[in-house]
C-alpha positions as CSV (number, residue, x, y, z in Angstrom):
1,X,7.8,1.9,-3.7
2,X,5.6,-1.0,-4.5
3,X,8.4,-3.5,-4.2
4,X,9.3,-2.1,-0.8
5,X,5.7,-2.6,0.3
6,X,5.8,-6.2,-0.8
7,X,9.2,-6.7,0.8
8,X,7.8,-5.2,4.1
9,X,5.1,-7.8,4.3
10,X,7.5,-10.6,3.3
11,X,9.9,-9.7,6.1
12,X,7.8,-8.1,8.8
13,X,4.2,-9.5,8.4
14,X,3.4,-8.8,12.0
15,X,3.9,-5.0,11.6
16,X,1.6,-2.5,9.9
17,X,2.8,-0.2,7.2
18,X,1.6,3.2,6.0
19,X,2.7,5.0,2.8
20,X,2.5,8.7,2.6
21,X,2.4,10.7,-0.7
22,X,2.8,14.4,-1.0
23,X,0.4,14.9,-3.9
24,X,-2.6,13.2,-5.4
25,X,-0.6,12.3,-8.5
26,X,2.0,10.5,-6.3
27,X,-0.8,8.7,-4.3
28,X,-2.4,7.5,-7.5
29,X,0.9,6.3,-9.0
30,X,1.8,4.5,-5.8
31,X,-1.7,2.9,-5.5
32,X,-1.5,1.7,-9.1
33,X,2.0,0.2,-8.6
34,X,1.0,-1.6,-5.4
35,X,-2.1,-3.0,-7.0
36,X,0.0,-4.4,-9.9
37,X,2.5,-5.9,-7.4
38,X,-0.3,-7.4,-5.4
39,X,-1.6,-9.2,-8.4
40,X,1.4,-11.4,-8.4
41,X,1.2,-12.0,-4.6
42,X,-2.4,-12.9,-3.7
43,X,-1.0,-14.6,-0.6
44,X,-0.5,-11.1,0.9
45,X,-4.0,-9.8,0.3
46,X,-4.9,-10.2,4.0
47,X,-2.4,-7.4,4.9
48,X,-4.3,-4.8,2.9
49,X,-7.4,-3.1,4.2
50,X,-10.3,-2.0,2.0
51,X,-10.7,1.3,3.8
52,X,-8.4,4.2,3.0
53,X,-7.2,6.6,5.6
54,X,-6.9,9.6,3.3
55,X,-10.5,10.6,3.8
56,X,-10.0,12.2,7.1
57,X,-9.8,15.9,8.1
58,X,-8.1,18.0,5.4
59,X,-8.4,15.4,2.7
């Protein structure tokens, strides 16, 4: 998943991207993998927001 996120911003930098997980464990694993992938690509940092959208209703 993390490599797909990086690929998305390499090929479609003008488009936004959302990643949906079906469990907390999945969300945490995806978040960790994306953070590791981002470490090698600081040029993409501006595509990532600080705020998370999983804190809304029902979260």
